[in-house]
N, C-alpha and C positions, 0 to 999 in steps of 0.2 A: 587651556585651551579646551574650549568646548566644542564641540562638534554636532551640526544639527543635519539631522536627515529628512530626506525629503520624503514627503508622503506616498509617492510612487514605491520607493523601495521598501518601505514599511508592507502596505501594499504585497507588494512581492513576496518577503519572507511571511507574511501570517497565510498568504494562499498557498504557498510552500509547506506551511506546516501545516495547514489542514487537506492538503493534498496526500502528503505521507502519513496523516493520521487514519484517515481515509484507505489507504493502501495498508494499512496496520490493523484495520481492521476486517478490511477483506483477505487479509491473510490468518488473523483470527476467527474468521467464518470457514476459511478452507480447512485450518486444523480442525476443527469442531466437528465437520461435514466428515472427513476423513476417519475422525476417531469415531464415531458415534457406525458407520459401515464396517470398523473393525469391531466393534462389540456385538452389531448384527451377527457377525459371524456368516457372511453370505458367504455362496459359492463360489468360485474362482471367476467365472463371467460373468455373475453380480458385482464382485467387487473391480472387476475391469472396467465393465462400464460407469459405476461410480466413480472410477478415478478418470474416465475419459471423460466424463462432466465436469469433474474439479479441475482440470489442468488449467483450462482455460483460465478461469476466474483466479486460478493461483498466480498464471504470468502477468494476467490484466492487475491484479493488485500490487504485486511485484513494479511493475512500471507505474503506477501512481505512485510508489513511494520512492521512484527513482527520480521521476519528475518531479516531484516533490522536494527532494532532499533538493537537488539541482538547484531549483527555484531560490529555497534557501540562501545557499551558498553562494548562489550569483547577488542574490541581495545585499546579504553581509560584504561580499568582495566590493561593489559598486556602491554601498552605503558609504 
């Protein structure tokens, strides 16, 4: 029995995959940025300032990853 999927579900799956990858790239960027700050051996106040800048980016990247994974699961479930 061969099942054919609708192009809309394929688009949801691939769109979710793209969002998840974009979120993963954002997480990698956050890791690199914090790693550079640690290697620079900043004082406590400068390190806190850098981490305050990175936290919103990190949360945004996590949000994109979660939404993307949810889109993939919904696309697979409905296909």
